[in-house]
N, C-alpha and C positions, 0 to 999 in steps of 0.2 A: 654419654653413650658408652656402652661396654662392647666387648668383642662380639657378643651375640647380636647386638644391634647392627654392627658393621656387616656381619654375615647375612643378616636379614636384608640389609640394604643391597648387597651384591646379588643375592638371590632374586630380589625384586627387579633389580636393574636387568639381569639376564632375561627374566620373563618379559619385560617391556621391550627389550631389544628383539627378541624372537617374535613378539606380537606385531611390531611395527616395521620390521625389516630394516632397522637402522644399523649402522656400524660404529661401534665404540673403538676409538683409536688409542686414547689415553684417558685415565681418570686419576683423581686423588681424592680421598675422603679425609676430612678434618673434623674436629669436634663440633664446629658450628657452621660449616659450609662444605661444599664440594665443587669440583671442576670436572667437566667432561670435554673431550674433543670428540665430536660426533659427526658422522657423515650421514646425510639423510637423502637417499636416492629418490624418495617419493615426496620430498618437500612437506613432510608431516611432522616437523619438529614440535609444534605446539601440542599435537595429539599425543605424541610420544611422551613429552614431559608431563602433560596433564595426567596421563595414565600412570606414569611412574610415581609422581608425587602423591597422587590420591591413594594408589595401592600401598605404597610404603607407609604413608601416614595411618592408613586403616590397620595395617599389620602391626605397626609400632604401638598404636593405641590399644589394640587388643592384647598385645603382649604385656604392656605396662598398666593395663586397666585404667586408661585415662581417656579423656574426650577432648575434642577441639582441634584447632589447626596445629600443624607441626612446623611448616615452613612459613617464613614471613615474606609476604608479597610475591610478585611474579618473578620467575627466573629471568636472568639477563643473558641475552645471546649476542654474539658477534659473528660476522662473516669473515672467514679467513681466506687469504690468497694462498693456495696450497704450496706452490713451489718456493715462494719467498719466505714463508713463515711457519709452515707446519712442523718442521723438524725442531726449530728453536722453541716453538710454543710447547711442544710435547716435553722438552727438557725443562722448560720454565715451570710447567705444571708439576713435574716430578720433584722439583726442588722445594715445593711448597712447605713440606714438613719442617724444613730447617730455616724457613724465612719467618722467624719469630724472634722476639726479644731475647728469649732464653738462649738462643744460639749465636747471638751477636758477638760474644766473647769466646766462643768455642773455636778450637783449631779445625782446619780443614779435615784432618783425620777423624776427629770426633763427629763432625757433621756427616762425613761419608759413612762412617760406621752406623750412625743412626738411620740414614737413608736405607742402608742395606739390611737393617733390622725392621724397617717399617713395611708392614704387609698390606697396608690399605691404599696402595697405588699400583699402577701397572708397571712401575719401574723394574721390579724383580723379574717379571715375565719377559722384559726386553733384554735382560742380560743373562738369564739362566732359564733354560727350557723346562726345568723342573717346576717352575712357578707359572708356566703359561696356562692361560684359560682358553678353552676352545671357542669362546664367543667374543674374543678380543681380536681386532685386526692389527696384529703386530707388523705384518708385511709392509703396510703403507709407509711406516717410518723407516724400517730397516732397509727398504729398497733404495733409499737415498745413498746408502754407502756402496751400492753396486758391487757387493761381495757375497760370498757364500754365507749362509745363515750364521754359523758360528763366528766367522770373521766379522760380520756385521754387528753381532751382539757385542763383541769386544770393542769395536769402534764406537758403538753407542755408549758403552761404559766409559771409555776414555773421554768422549764428548761430554758426558755428565760430570766426570771428575774434574775436568778443566773448569767447568762452571762453578763447582764447589770451591775451588781455589781462587777463582777470579769471577765473582758473582756478576752476571750480566745485568744490564739495566732492565727496569720494569717494562715489559713489552706493551702493557696496556697504556703506557704513556704515549705510544705511537698510534693510538686509535685515530681514525679519521671519521668525521661525522658521528663520533661517539659510538660507532658500532661496526666499523670496518677495519680490519687489520691487513694491510697490504700496501702495495706501491701506490703512488699518486694516480697512475693511469687506471689501475684496478679499482680504486676507490671512486674515481670519477665515473667509471663504467657502471658501478653499482648505483651510484647516485642518479645517473641519467636514466638507467633502465628500471629502477625500482623506487627509490625514495621520491623522485620527482613525479612519479606516476601514482604516488600515495599507496603503494603496495606495502604490506607489512614486511619489514625486514626479518621478522621472526619466522616467517614462513619460507624464507629462502633456505635451500639446502646449504649447510656450511660446506666449504670446499667447492667442487665443480659441478656436481650432478644436479640437474634441475627438472628435467622433464619426466612426467609420470607416464605409465603405460595405460593403454585402453583395456577395458575388460575383455573385449573380443580377442585381442591379441594374446592375453594371458591364457584364456580358455583354448585358443587355437594351439598354443605351444604345449599345453598339457595334453590335448587330444592327439597331437602329433607324436608326443613321447610315448603314449600308450597305444598308438595305432588305432584309434577309434575316431568316429565323427564328433564334431563339436556338439551336435544335438544330443548325442548319447551322453556326453559329459553333463550337459544341462538337465536332461530328463531323467537321469538315474534317480531311483528313490533313495539311494544312500550309497554306502560303500566308499572305499579308499579314494577312488579317482575323483569323485565329486567333492569329497572332503578336502582333498589336496587342492583342487581347483578353487574352492571357496577360500581356503586359507591364503593361497597365492594372490588371489584377486584382492583380498583385504590388505595384504602387505605391499602390493606393487601398483595398485590403481589409485589409491587415495580416496576410494569410495567408502561410504559408510556401509555397515552390515545390512542396513535396511535397503539401501540402493542395490547392493549385491544380491540380496534375496529376491528382488523383483526380476532379476535376470535368470534366476535358478528356479523357475516354476512359480514365481510370485509368492514365495514363502516369506514369513516375517523375519525380522532381525534376530529374534531369539533362536530360530532354527539354524541360521548361519552360525551364530555363536556356539550353539550346542554341537554342531558338526565339527567346528574348529577345535573345540575342547576335546571331543572324542578322539579326533585325529592325534592331538598332542598326547593324550593318555595312551593311545595305542603305540605311538612311536617310542614312548618311554620303555615299553616292554618288548617291542618288536623291532629288533635291530635291522631286519631286512627291509621293513617298511620305512624306517628312518633313513636307511641308505638310499632307497628309491627316491625319497623326498629330496635328499641332498643332491642326487644326480640331476634331478629336474632343475634345481636351483643353480647348480654349478656347471653342468655339462655344456660344452660350447655350442652344440647344435641347438640347444634350447635357449641359452642365455645370450648368444651372440647378438641376436636382434634386440634383446632386452637392453644390452649395454649400448648398442648403437643409438637407441632412442633416448636413453637416459643420460648419456655423457655428452653434454653440450658445454663448451667452454664459455665462461662468463667474459 
């Protein structure tokens, strides 16, 4: 892979994040593999990963004029207990570039210098605002230091430097049931609630959020925001309000575009897809529309009930 392939990877990842409403907390890209810490409020990890892997493989193949599979096998996922492991796992991922035979005999300074020159992970964004990406959730990790942002960044840098000097043990050796990283009580809870009920662990939202929203609730919140009736949102022939409602329903309900289309005048999935695509294109050139969209997603009077439904502690 060359730098262009890495940039293509990140552009594709950003597109998939925006499409599926997931939150990337940390990542590292290596020559032959990658790691993500991802929060999935809508329990749609498989859909997100399938979209990302297929889209990137298609773009990569087109660029290099090749055909066939790019990734080997299915992705492997684990469930993380947030309070006990999130911070250390983020650091563990960021140390990946120096966890090779080449660096076994290198000094801590040489290792740290390499990490600070390695642009294909989220580490630089955690310690220097200049490298922050607007689609990465840095606050999740930095909030553990309970300090102002700049102080938290310095603390995270010190936290990382300490691990360069004194490498921690492999966290994945602590896995329970081969797919849970957490305390014994947390692992037993996961086992009882999901594994023993034969539910796919891959569909669990990593970290804490589990419950999806109903389509009616999303439409209701969009209607409230714009001061219109729910029926007006559904029955509009087009326009920004309907497109925003369709896009949020796709991101927050875990319904397919075909299922969403049935609730919006019984249109087919391609109509939903086209409306979402038009909205994205308009927001790229219309800052006001983009701002309105983000207000709907972030504003407390709209999202408060979203979060109360979605945040259920495992």
